[in-house]
PDB file with SEQRES, HELIX, SHEET and CRYST1 records, atoms N, CA, C and O in Angstrom:
SEQRES   1 A   59  UNK UNK UNK UNK UNK UNK UNK UNK UNK UNK UNK UNK UNK          
SEQRES   2 A   59  UNK UNK UNK UNK UNK UNK UNK UNK UNK UNK UNK UNK UNK          
SEQRES   3 A   59  UNK UNK UNK UNK UNK UNK UNK UNK UNK UNK UNK UNK UNK          
SEQRES   4 A   59  UNK UNK UNK UNK UNK UNK UNK UNK UNK UNK UNK UNK UNK          
SEQRES   5 A   59  UNK UNK UNK UNK UNK UNK UNK                                  
HELIX    1 AA1 UNK A    2  UNK A   10  1                                   9    
HELIX    2 AA2 UNK A   38  UNK A   42  5                                   5    
SHEET    1 AA1 3 UNK A  27  UNK A  30  0                                        
SHEET    2 AA1 3 UNK A  44  UNK A  49 -1                                        
SHEET    3 AA1 3 UNK A  52  UNK A  53 -1                                        
CRYST1    1.000    1.000    1.000  90.00  90.00  90.00 P 1           1          
ATOM      1  N   UNK A   1     -19.649  10.599  18.666  1.00  0.00           N  
ATOM      2  CA  UNK A   1     -19.235  11.954  18.873  1.00  0.00           C  
ATOM      3  C   UNK A   1     -18.625  12.091  20.202  1.00  0.00           C  
ATOM      4  O   UNK A   1     -17.798  12.993  20.337  1.00  0.00           O  
ATOM      5  N   UNK A   2     -18.875  11.414  21.108  1.00  0.00           N  
ATOM      6  CA  UNK A   2     -18.239  11.470  22.383  1.00  0.00           C  
ATOM      7  C   UNK A   2     -16.733  11.102  22.349  1.00  0.00           C  
ATOM      8  O   UNK A   2     -15.912  11.760  22.988  1.00  0.00           O  
ATOM      9  N   UNK A   3     -16.430  10.157  21.675  1.00  0.00           N  
ATOM     10  CA  UNK A   3     -15.013   9.896  21.516  1.00  0.00           C  
ATOM     11  C   UNK A   3     -14.270  10.785  20.565  1.00  0.00           C  
ATOM     12  O   UNK A   3     -13.080  11.048  20.744  1.00  0.00           O  
ATOM     13  N   UNK A   4     -15.004  11.277  19.495  1.00  0.00           N  
ATOM     14  CA  UNK A   4     -14.370  12.144  18.517  1.00  0.00           C  
ATOM     15  C   UNK A   4     -14.031  13.606  19.272  1.00  0.00           C  
ATOM     16  O   UNK A   4     -12.987  14.223  19.063  1.00  0.00           O  
ATOM     17  N   UNK A   5     -14.960  14.001  20.072  1.00  0.00           N  
ATOM     18  CA  UNK A   5     -14.752  15.328  20.684  1.00  0.00           C  
ATOM     19  C   UNK A   5     -13.696  15.238  21.714  1.00  0.00           C  
ATOM     20  O   UNK A   5     -12.893  16.156  21.875  1.00  0.00           O  
ATOM     21  N   UNK A   6     -13.678  14.049  22.481  1.00  0.00           N  
ATOM     22  CA  UNK A   6     -12.505  13.858  23.470  1.00  0.00           C  
ATOM     23  C   UNK A   6     -11.175  13.940  22.841  1.00  0.00           C  
ATOM     24  O   UNK A   6     -10.239  14.583  23.316  1.00  0.00           O  
ATOM     25  N   UNK A   7     -11.133  13.201  21.659  1.00  0.00           N  
ATOM     26  CA  UNK A   7      -9.829  13.092  20.872  1.00  0.00           C  
ATOM     27  C   UNK A   7      -9.444  14.684  20.563  1.00  0.00           C  
ATOM     28  O   UNK A   7      -8.361  15.192  20.853  1.00  0.00           O  
ATOM     29  N   UNK A   8     -10.440  15.291  19.983  1.00  0.00           N  
ATOM     30  CA  UNK A   8     -10.117  16.670  19.564  1.00  0.00           C  
ATOM     31  C   UNK A   8      -9.605  17.581  20.676  1.00  0.00           C  
ATOM     32  O   UNK A   8      -8.679  18.376  20.513  1.00  0.00           O  
ATOM     33  N   UNK A   9     -10.227  17.423  21.743  1.00  0.00           N  
ATOM     34  CA  UNK A   9      -9.776  18.202  23.011  1.00  0.00           C  
ATOM     35  C   UNK A   9      -8.433  17.890  23.435  1.00  0.00           C  
ATOM     36  O   UNK A   9      -7.798  18.739  24.061  1.00  0.00           O  
ATOM     37  N   UNK A  10      -7.880  16.656  23.136  1.00  0.00           N  
ATOM     38  CA  UNK A  10      -6.523  16.197  23.463  1.00  0.00           C  
ATOM     39  C   UNK A  10      -5.676  16.306  22.325  1.00  0.00           C  
ATOM     40  O   UNK A  10      -4.532  15.859  22.402  1.00  0.00           O  
ATOM     41  N   UNK A  11      -6.116  16.880  21.203  1.00  0.00           N  
ATOM     42  CA  UNK A  11      -5.345  17.026  20.029  1.00  0.00           C  
ATOM     43  C   UNK A  11      -4.713  15.589  19.524  1.00  0.00           C  
ATOM     44  O   UNK A  11      -3.557  15.504  19.110  1.00  0.00           O  
ATOM     45  N   UNK A  12      -5.567  14.533  19.607  1.00  0.00           N  
ATOM     46  CA  UNK A  12      -5.157  13.272  19.311  1.00  0.00           C  
ATOM     47  C   UNK A  12      -5.959  12.570  18.183  1.00  0.00           C  
ATOM     48  O   UNK A  12      -6.028  11.343  18.105  1.00  0.00           O  
ATOM     49  N   UNK A  13      -6.528  13.373  17.362  1.00  0.00           N  
ATOM     50  CA  UNK A  13      -7.434  12.789  16.325  1.00  0.00           C  
ATOM     51  C   UNK A  13      -6.661  12.007  15.372  1.00  0.00           C  
ATOM     52  O   UNK A  13      -7.279  11.262  14.611  1.00  0.00           O  
ATOM     53  N   UNK A  14      -5.326  12.078  15.306  1.00  0.00           N  
ATOM     54  CA  UNK A  14      -4.502  11.283  14.376  1.00  0.00           C  
ATOM     55  C   UNK A  14      -4.532   9.693  14.696  1.00  0.00           C  
ATOM     56  O   UNK A  14      -4.336   8.808  13.863  1.00  0.00           O  
ATOM     57  N   UNK A  15      -4.802   9.522  15.994  1.00  0.00           N  
ATOM     58  CA  UNK A  15      -4.807   8.059  16.537  1.00  0.00           C  
ATOM     59  C   UNK A  15      -6.017   7.652  17.295  1.00  0.00           C  
ATOM     60  O   UNK A  15      -6.202   6.467  17.574  1.00  0.00           O  
ATOM     61  N   UNK A  16      -6.983   8.737  17.694  1.00  0.00           N  
ATOM     62  CA  UNK A  16      -8.059   8.252  18.423  1.00  0.00           C  
ATOM     63  C   UNK A  16      -9.296   9.092  17.888  1.00  0.00           C  
ATOM     64  O   UNK A  16      -9.180  10.028  17.097  1.00  0.00           O  
ATOM     65  N   UNK A  17     -10.483   8.645  18.416  1.00  0.00           N  
ATOM     66  CA  UNK A  17     -11.747   9.491  18.058  1.00  0.00           C  
ATOM     67  C   UNK A  17     -12.753   8.899  17.030  1.00  0.00           C  
ATOM     68  O   UNK A  17     -13.939   9.225  17.008  1.00  0.00           O  
ATOM     69  N   UNK A  18     -12.195   8.015  16.193  1.00  0.00           N  
ATOM     70  CA  UNK A  18     -13.082   7.525  15.204  1.00  0.00           C  
ATOM     71  C   UNK A  18     -12.474   6.270  14.684  1.00  0.00           C  
ATOM     72  O   UNK A  18     -11.277   6.018  14.827  1.00  0.00           O  
ATOM     73  N   UNK A  19     -13.375   5.439  14.040  1.00  0.00           N  
ATOM     74  CA  UNK A  19     -12.986   4.119  13.528  1.00  0.00           C  
ATOM     75  C   UNK A  19     -12.436   4.209  12.172  1.00  0.00           C  
ATOM     76  O   UNK A  19     -13.237   4.306  11.243  1.00  0.00           O  
ATOM     77  N   UNK A  20     -11.135   4.190  11.925  1.00  0.00           N  
ATOM     78  CA  UNK A  20     -10.424   4.308  10.701  1.00  0.00           C  
ATOM     79  C   UNK A  20      -9.170   3.485  10.763  1.00  0.00           C  
ATOM     80  O   UNK A  20      -8.670   3.129  11.830  1.00  0.00           O  
ATOM     81  N   UNK A  21      -8.672   3.193   9.567  1.00  0.00           N  
ATOM     82  CA  UNK A  21      -7.512   2.254   9.373  1.00  0.00           C  
ATOM     83  C   UNK A  21      -6.427   3.026   9.996  1.00  0.00           C  
ATOM     84  O   UNK A  21      -6.286   4.216   9.715  1.00  0.00           O  
ATOM     85  N   UNK A  22      -5.589   2.375  10.891  1.00  0.00           N  
ATOM     86  CA  UNK A  22      -4.304   2.981  11.550  1.00  0.00           C  
ATOM     87  C   UNK A  22      -4.680   3.613  12.836  1.00  0.00           C  
ATOM     88  O   UNK A  22      -3.773   4.129  13.489  1.00  0.00           O  
ATOM     89  N   UNK A  23      -5.862   3.643  13.279  1.00  0.00           N  
ATOM     90  CA  UNK A  23      -6.319   4.273  14.560  1.00  0.00           C  
ATOM     91  C   UNK A  23      -6.347   3.208  15.569  1.00  0.00           C  
ATOM     92  O   UNK A  23      -6.483   2.040  15.207  1.00  0.00           O  
ATOM     93  N   UNK A  24      -6.225   3.533  16.855  1.00  0.00           N  
ATOM     94  CA  UNK A  24      -6.473   2.572  17.985  1.00  0.00           C  
ATOM     95  C   UNK A  24      -7.825   2.486  18.174  1.00  0.00           C  
ATOM     96  O   UNK A  24      -8.502   3.507  18.292  1.00  0.00           O  
ATOM     97  N   UNK A  25      -8.357   1.256  18.223  1.00  0.00           N  
ATOM     98  CA  UNK A  25      -9.808   0.966  18.259  1.00  0.00           C  
ATOM     99  C   UNK A  25     -10.148  -0.080  19.351  1.00  0.00           C  
ATOM    100  O   UNK A  25      -9.634  -1.199  19.364  1.00  0.00           O  
ATOM    101  N   UNK A  26     -11.005   0.335  20.223  1.00  0.00           N  
ATOM    102  CA  UNK A  26     -11.601  -0.572  21.128  1.00  0.00           C  
ATOM    103  C   UNK A  26     -13.211  -0.479  21.017  1.00  0.00           C  
ATOM    104  O   UNK A  26     -13.852   0.552  21.217  1.00  0.00           O  
ATOM    105  N   UNK A  27     -13.716  -1.652  20.687  1.00  0.00           N  
ATOM    106  CA  UNK A  27     -15.165  -1.674  20.430  1.00  0.00           C  
ATOM    107  C   UNK A  27     -15.620  -2.927  20.670  1.00  0.00           C  
ATOM    108  O   UNK A  27     -14.918  -3.935  20.583  1.00  0.00           O  
ATOM    109  N   UNK A  28     -17.033  -2.904  21.040  1.00  0.00           N  
ATOM    110  CA  UNK A  28     -17.786  -4.115  21.298  1.00  0.00           C  
ATOM    111  C   UNK A  28     -18.943  -4.199  20.209  1.00  0.00           C  
ATOM    112  O   UNK A  28     -19.756  -3.287  20.059  1.00  0.00           O  
ATOM    113  N   UNK A  29     -18.945  -5.277  19.523  1.00  0.00           N  
ATOM    114  CA  UNK A  29     -19.955  -5.495  18.537  1.00  0.00           C  
ATOM    115  C   UNK A  29     -21.084  -6.462  19.027  1.00  0.00           C  
ATOM    116  O   UNK A  29     -20.853  -7.590  19.460  1.00  0.00           O  
ATOM    117  N   UNK A  30     -22.324  -5.907  18.916  1.00  0.00           N  
ATOM    118  CA  UNK A  30     -23.432  -6.658  19.487  1.00  0.00           C  
ATOM    119  C   UNK A  30     -24.305  -7.298  18.348  1.00  0.00           C  
ATOM    120  O   UNK A  30     -24.318  -6.868  17.194  1.00  0.00           O  
ATOM    121  N   UNK A  31     -25.043  -8.385  18.802  1.00  0.00           N  
ATOM    122  CA  UNK A  31     -25.842  -9.057  17.927  1.00  0.00           C  
ATOM    123  C   UNK A  31     -27.234  -8.421  17.844  1.00  0.00           C  
ATOM    124  O   UNK A  31     -27.979  -8.596  16.880  1.00  0.00           O  
ATOM    125  N   UNK A  32     -27.528  -7.708  18.863  1.00  0.00           N  
ATOM    126  CA  UNK A  32     -28.988  -7.109  19.110  1.00  0.00           C  
ATOM    127  C   UNK A  32     -28.826  -5.577  19.380  1.00  0.00           C  
ATOM    128  O   UNK A  32     -27.777  -5.154  19.867  1.00  0.00           O  
ATOM    129  N   UNK A  33     -29.786  -4.807  19.088  1.00  0.00           N  
ATOM    130  CA  UNK A  33     -29.823  -3.365  19.253  1.00  0.00           C  
ATOM    131  C   UNK A  33     -30.144  -3.012  20.740  1.00  0.00           C  
ATOM    132  O   UNK A  33     -31.218  -3.331  21.249  1.00  0.00           O  
ATOM    133  N   UNK A  34     -29.144  -2.325  21.430  1.00  0.00           N  
ATOM    134  CA  UNK A  34     -29.245  -2.024  22.752  1.00  0.00           C  
ATOM    135  C   UNK A  34     -30.336  -0.890  22.879  1.00  0.00           C  
ATOM    136  O   UNK A  34     -30.855  -0.715  23.982  1.00  0.00           O  
ATOM    137  N   UNK A  35     -30.670  -0.191  21.914  1.00  0.00           N  
ATOM    138  CA  UNK A  35     -31.615   0.869  22.026  1.00  0.00           C  
ATOM    139  C   UNK A  35     -32.941   0.290  22.089  1.00  0.00           C  
ATOM    140  O   UNK A  35     -33.839   0.991  22.554  1.00  0.00           O  
ATOM    141  N   UNK A  36     -33.215  -0.956  21.666  1.00  0.00           N  
ATOM    142  CA  UNK A  36     -34.597  -1.469  21.769  1.00  0.00           C  
ATOM    143  C   UNK A  36     -34.700  -2.182  23.146  1.00  0.00           C  
ATOM    144  O   UNK A  36     -35.810  -2.290  23.667  1.00  0.00           O  
ATOM    145  N   UNK A  37     -33.662  -2.642  23.720  1.00  0.00           N  
ATOM    146  CA  UNK A  37     -33.892  -3.332  24.965  1.00  0.00           C  
ATOM    147  C   UNK A  37     -32.396  -3.264  25.659  1.00  0.00           C  
ATOM    148  O   UNK A  37     -31.400  -3.747  25.121  1.00  0.00           O  
ATOM    149  N   UNK A  38     -32.390  -2.671  26.783  1.00  0.00           N  
ATOM    150  CA  UNK A  38     -31.018  -2.543  27.516  1.00  0.00           C  
ATOM    151  C   UNK A  38     -30.227  -3.794  27.795  1.00  0.00           C  
ATOM    152  O   UNK A  38     -29.001  -3.805  27.914  1.00  0.00           O  
ATOM    153  N   UNK A  39     -30.988  -4.818  27.889  1.00  0.00           N  
ATOM    154  CA  UNK A  39     -30.390  -6.236  28.167  1.00  0.00           C  
ATOM    155  C   UNK A  39     -29.687  -6.709  26.924  1.00  0.00           C  
ATOM    156  O   UNK A  39     -28.882  -7.635  27.019  1.00  0.00           O  
ATOM    157  N   UNK A  40     -29.952  -6.098  25.679  1.00  0.00           N  
ATOM    158  CA  UNK A  40     -29.339  -6.472  24.502  1.00  0.00           C  
ATOM    159  C   UNK A  40     -27.719  -6.148  24.572  1.00  0.00           C  
ATOM    160  O   UNK A  40     -26.921  -6.704  23.817  1.00  0.00           O  
ATOM    161  N   UNK A  41     -27.374  -5.285  25.460  1.00  0.00           N  
ATOM    162  CA  UNK A  41     -25.943  -5.128  25.781  1.00  0.00           C  
ATOM    163  C   UNK A  41     -25.186  -6.326  26.163  1.00  0.00           C  
ATOM    164  O   UNK A  41     -23.956  -6.311  26.124  1.00  0.00           O  
ATOM    165  N   UNK A  42     -25.853  -7.372  26.535  1.00  0.00           N  
ATOM    166  CA  UNK A  42     -25.259  -8.690  26.956  1.00  0.00           C  
ATOM    167  C   UNK A  42     -25.152  -9.510  25.768  1.00  0.00           C  
ATOM    168  O   UNK A  42     -24.574 -10.591  25.889  1.00  0.00           O  
ATOM    169  N   UNK A  43     -25.648  -9.149  24.558  1.00  0.00           N  
ATOM    170  CA  UNK A  43     -25.669 -10.111  23.346  1.00  0.00           C  
ATOM    171  C   UNK A  43     -24.292  -9.751  22.640  1.00  0.00           C  
ATOM    172  O   UNK A  43     -24.311  -9.318  21.488  1.00  0.00           O  
ATOM    173  N   UNK A  44     -23.177  -9.917  23.282  1.00  0.00           N  
ATOM    174  CA  UNK A  44     -21.846  -9.587  22.686  1.00  0.00           C  
ATOM    175  C   UNK A  44     -21.516 -10.659  21.652  1.00  0.00           C  
ATOM    176  O   UNK A  44     -21.554 -11.867  21.884  1.00  0.00           O  
ATOM    177  N   UNK A  45     -21.172 -10.067  20.429  1.00  0.00           N  
ATOM    178  CA  UNK A  45     -20.633 -10.921  19.296  1.00  0.00           C  
ATOM    179  C   UNK A  45     -19.057 -10.920  19.341  1.00  0.00           C  
ATOM    180  O   UNK A  45     -18.444 -11.987  19.296  1.00  0.00           O  
ATOM    181  N   UNK A  46     -18.433  -9.746  19.427  1.00  0.00           N  
ATOM    182  CA  UNK A  46     -16.991  -9.572  19.277  1.00  0.00           C  
ATOM    183  C   UNK A  46     -16.610  -8.389  20.132  1.00  0.00           C  
ATOM    184  O   UNK A  46     -17.263  -7.352  20.254  1.00  0.00           O  
ATOM    185  N   UNK A  47     -15.394  -8.707  20.741  1.00  0.00           N  
ATOM    186  CA  UNK A  47     -14.768  -7.512  21.471  1.00  0.00           C  
ATOM    187  C   UNK A  47     -13.336  -7.193  20.690  1.00  0.00           C  
ATOM    188  O   UNK A  47     -12.495  -8.076  20.524  1.00  0.00           O  
ATOM    189  N   UNK A  48     -13.185  -6.030  20.297  1.00  0.00           N  
ATOM    190  CA  UNK A  48     -11.962  -5.727  19.554  1.00  0.00           C  
ATOM    191  C   UNK A  48     -11.204  -4.690  20.500  1.00  0.00           C  
ATOM    192  O   UNK A  48     -11.761  -3.644  20.832  1.00  0.00           O  
ATOM    193  N   UNK A  49      -9.979  -4.998  20.904  1.00  0.00           N  
ATOM    194  CA  UNK A  49      -9.175  -4.180  21.825  1.00  0.00           C  
ATOM    195  C   UNK A  49      -7.986  -3.804  21.146  1.00  0.00           C  
ATOM    196  O   UNK A  49      -7.239  -4.701  20.755  1.00  0.00           O  
ATOM    197  N   UNK A  50      -7.669  -2.495  20.927  1.00  0.00           N  
ATOM    198  CA  UNK A  50      -6.637  -2.002  20.327  1.00  0.00           C  
ATOM    199  C   UNK A  50      -6.268  -2.715  18.963  1.00  0.00           C  
ATOM    200  O   UNK A  50      -5.131  -3.043  18.624  1.00  0.00           O  
ATOM    201  N   UNK A  51      -7.361  -2.884  18.287  1.00  0.00           N  
ATOM    202  CA  UNK A  51      -7.137  -3.554  16.844  1.00  0.00           C  
ATOM    203  C   UNK A  51      -7.121  -5.013  16.779  1.00  0.00           C  
ATOM    204  O   UNK A  51      -7.054  -5.624  15.713  1.00  0.00           O  
ATOM    205  N   UNK A  52      -7.186  -5.604  18.004  1.00  0.00           N  
ATOM    206  CA  UNK A  52      -7.144  -7.137  17.895  1.00  0.00           C  
ATOM    207  C   UNK A  52      -8.472  -7.644  18.513  1.00  0.00           C  
ATOM    208  O   UNK A  52      -9.022  -7.073  19.455  1.00  0.00           O  
ATOM    209  N   UNK A  53      -8.948  -8.773  17.903  1.00  0.00           N  
ATOM    210  CA  UNK A  53     -10.098  -9.516  18.368  1.00  0.00           C  
ATOM    211  C   UNK A  53      -9.746 -10.269  19.580  1.00  0.00           C  
ATOM    212  O   UNK A  53      -8.749 -10.991  19.594  1.00  0.00           O  
ATOM    213  N   UNK A  54     -10.550 -10.127  20.643  1.00  0.00           N  
ATOM    214  CA  UNK A  54     -10.220 -10.827  21.884  1.00  0.00           C  
ATOM    215  C   UNK A  54     -10.952 -12.172  21.867  1.00  0.00           C  
ATOM    216  O   UNK A  54     -12.106 -12.282  21.452  1.00  0.00           O  
ATOM    217  N   UNK A  55     -10.234 -13.172  22.330  1.00  0.00           N  
ATOM    218  CA  UNK A  55     -10.878 -14.471  22.319  1.00  0.00           C  
ATOM    219  C   UNK A  55     -11.772 -14.633  23.637  1.00  0.00           C  
ATOM    220  O   UNK A  55     -11.446 -14.136  24.716  1.00  0.00           O  
ATOM    221  N   UNK A  56     -12.850 -15.327  23.446  1.00  0.00           N  
ATOM    222  CA  UNK A  56     -13.815 -15.450  24.506  1.00  0.00           C  
ATOM    223  C   UNK A  56     -13.286 -16.576  25.390  1.00  0.00           C  
ATOM    224  O   UNK A  56     -12.824 -17.621  24.933  1.00  0.00           O  
ATOM    225  N   UNK A  57     -13.384 -16.291  26.668  1.00  0.00           N  
ATOM    226  CA  UNK A  57     -12.986 -17.439  27.764  1.00  0.00           C  
ATOM    227  C   UNK A  57     -14.208 -18.082  27.984  1.00  0.00           C  
ATOM    228  O   UNK A  57     -15.233 -17.497  28.332  1.00  0.00           O  
ATOM    229  N   UNK A  58     -14.096 -19.389  27.765  1.00  0.00           N  
ATOM    230  CA  UNK A  58     -15.220 -20.244  28.006  1.00  0.00           C  
ATOM    231  C   UNK A  58     -15.076 -20.870  29.402  1.00  0.00           C  
ATOM    232  O   UNK A  58     -14.051 -21.407  29.821  1.00  0.00           O  
ATOM    233  N   UNK A  59     -16.230 -20.732  30.065  1.00  0.00           N  
ATOM    234  CA  UNK A  59     -16.330 -21.267  31.594  1.00  0.00           C  
ATOM    235  C   UNK A  59     -16.556 -22.821  31.553  1.00  0.00           C  
ATOM    236  O   UNK A  59     -16.664 -23.457  32.602  1.00  0.00           O  
TER     237      UNK A  59                                                      
END                                                                             
């Protein structure tokens, strides 16, 4: 709702605010539920930036 309401305030619902085909998407997909344990935010599976999957940089 936070992103949807912000897009509505900017009158940009056609390209922002929800995850739909054709919209700009930035999202982090996690392997574990961050509501169960805050450190689960570090269990990153995939990062999607502007509709493209970002490659992980190996150290």
